[in-house]
N, C-alpha and C positions, 0 to 999 in steps of 0.2 A: 504494500500500500504506500503510495507516495505521500510527501509532506502536505501537498494541497488537499488530498482526500482526508488525511488525518485532521487537518485544521478545520475543514468543513464539518466533519463529524463532531469535533469538540464544540464548535460554535452552535451546532444544532442541539447538542446535549445541554449546553449552558442555557440556551433559550428555553428548552423544555423544563429545566430545573427552575428557572426564574418564574415561568408561568405557574409551575406547581407550588412554589413557595409564596406566590403572590407578590405584589409590589409594596413599596413602603410610602405610597402617596399619602399626604396628610388628609385628614377628614375635611370635607367641605365646610366653608364658613359662609355666613350670610350677613349682609349689611345690617339687617334688622330682623327681629323675630316676628312671625305672623301673630296676629291677635289671638287671644284665648276666648272661649265661648262666653265667659262672664264679662268680657270687655265689649261685647256687641249687644245690640237690642234685637227685638223680634220682627223688625220691619220686613225682612225678606223670608220669613219662615214659610209663608204660603208658596214660595217659589221652589222650595225643596220638594222634589218628586216623592210622593208617598205611595207609589204603585206597589212597593214592597217595604217591609219594615226596615228601618234604619236604627242602629244602636249608637248611642253616644260613645265614641271612642276617642277621648282627648289624649294628648300626650304631653310629656314634660319637656321643658326647654333643654334639658340635658340628655334626652333620649337620642340615640344615634339616628341621624337623618341624612339623606342625600337626595339630589334631584332638584326640582324647580324651587326658586326662591319665593315665588308667589303662585303656588300650584292651583290648577283647576281641579285636580284629582289627588287626593291623599290616600295612600295605601298604608295601613298599619298591619304589619306582618308579625305573627308569632311563630318562632322557628327554633329548631334543635340542630346543633352543629353535627350530630352523628346520624341524623336522619337523611338517608339517601335521596328521598323525595324533596326534602328541603333544599339540598344541594342543587338538584335539578331545577327547582323553582327559582332559586336565587339567580341562576343564569337567565331564566325567562324574564325576571324582574329587571335585571341589569340591562338586557336588550330593550325592554320597554322604556326605561329611563333614557337610554341613548336615543331612542326614536322620538321621544317627546320630552326633551330636556327642559322646556319652558312650562310644561303642563303637569308633569307627574312628580310627586314627592313620595319617597319611601321612608317609613319609620319602622325601626326594628325593635321588637320586644322579645325577651328571652322566654323560652318555654321548653327547657330540657325535659325529656321524658324519662321516667324511672327505668324503662327497659334498656336505655343506653347508658352504660356504666360511667362513661367519662364526659357525657354531655354537659353535666353541671360544671365540671372543671372548665370545659370549653366556654361556657357562658361567662364564668368569672374571668377567664382569660381575655375575652373580648371587652368586658367592662374595664379591666385593668389596662388594656391597650388604649381604650378611649381616653383615659386620663393623660395619655401622651399623644393624643390626636391621631391615633392609628387604629380606630375601631374597624374601619372597613378593610384595611390591610390585613388585620388579624382575621376578620370575617372570611375573607377570600382564602387565606391560608388554611384555616380550620376546615372549610368545606373541601378544599383540594386534598387535605390529608386527614380525613375524618377517622382513620384508624390509628392516628398518632396524636393522642389527645390526653395523655396522662400528665401529671404535674411537670415531669422532666421535659416532656415533649413541648408543652406550651411555653416553657421558659426558653427552650431552644428556638422556638418560633419567634419569640420576642427578640432574642439576640439577632436572628437572621433579618428581622425587620428594623434593626438599628435602635431598639428601645433601651432605656436604662433598665437593665434586668433586676437590679436591686430594688428599685422603686416598683417595678412591675411585680416582683415576687411578694413584696410587702403588701401590695394592694390585693393580689391574688388570695392571700391568706387572711385579709382583713374581714372580720365578721360582717362589716357593713356591705361588702361586696356580695356575700352570700345572701344577705337580707334583701339586696336589690333584686337578685334573681328571683327570690321567693315572692317579692312584691309584684314583679312582672307576671309570674305564674298566676297569682291570685287575681290580678287585674284581668287576665285573659279568661280564667275560669268564671269570673263574674259575668262575662259576656258570652258564655257558652262554649269557650274553646276547650276541646277535650283531646285533640291530637294535633299533629303538625304535618305539613304546613297548614296554618289557618290564617286568614287575613280578612281585613275589612276595607272595602273600596268606598270611600266617602260614607262609611258606616254600614254598608251592605256586606253581610257576612258570607264568606265562602270557605270551604275546606278542600284540601288536596292540591296537588300540583296541576292546576288547570292548564290545558294546552293553550299556546299563544293566541290562536284564533278566537277562542272563547273569551280570553282575557281582553283581547282587542275590542270585542263587541261590547263588553261591560264598560270598558274605557270610553268608547264612543258615546254611549248613553250618558255617562257622567260628564264628559266634556260638553256635550250639548246642553245639559242642565245648567252647568256652571256658566257657560256663555250666555244663556238666557238670563241668568241672575245678573250678570254684568250689564247686559243690555237694559235691564230694569233699574240700573243705578247702583248695584252692589259693588263696592270696591273689590278689586281682584284679590287683594291680600286678605280679605275677610271671608272668602268663600268657605273655607273649612270650618272656621269658628261658627259661622251661621248654620252650617249643616249640623255640626255637633249640637248647637243650641236647639235646633228643630227636631233632633232625633230623640228616640225614647231612651231614658236611662235604663241601665241593666235590670234594676229591680222591677221596672214596669214592662220590660220587653218580653218577659216570660219565655215561652218556647221559641219565639222568634229570635232570641238572642244567640242561639246556637248556629254557627256558620254552616251553610249548606254546601254539599259537594256536588 
């Protein structure tokens, strides 16, 4: 084998490894936060499509977010890093955000399942990485290497992503990090989440890794509704806050709270 062939092989191997390990791009930042439901009034409540039940799914300012700065469609996803279907769906969502960078925002909530022994460690690892603005880099790495997720593995991932491993390890072991995972699980369970992936599109609940064409159809409906709200005078930045305000809280949603597959 000549040197040129060897060099090409090494370059291809390096590219494959980099793709598997994920990148170390910083988490996205936004010039300003979108309003919360309690910061808006009910003026546009009647414009929120009630053809099917919507559940109020607010999120916190420190939840992992990527996508549009002023979204027409907000997807809140509940996921497990050792779930193969979640990994598949993560790729679908990534492509969706790339296709609609100005319209779609993704919010990630932790929902490690008991059947996956290291999923909870993966969830804590992602939270610990977020403290160093690398949640999504760790997210991609964990899904790419879902069979390498014990404590030593995630510290190794953190090092490969260029994180301060001492700070990462300290936060990984911090009881507050485990409490954050439990809080996400409880938040999802209150909204009917029982398995993964589960997600809410502007408050409409779904479960399972939906195929791209079905997700596109849902997205088209939600974009149309949001654009009608804007045409009626609703500021774009307030779309999701007003949808949350007009949606049923979990305790009143009853059976409708459970995402449908």
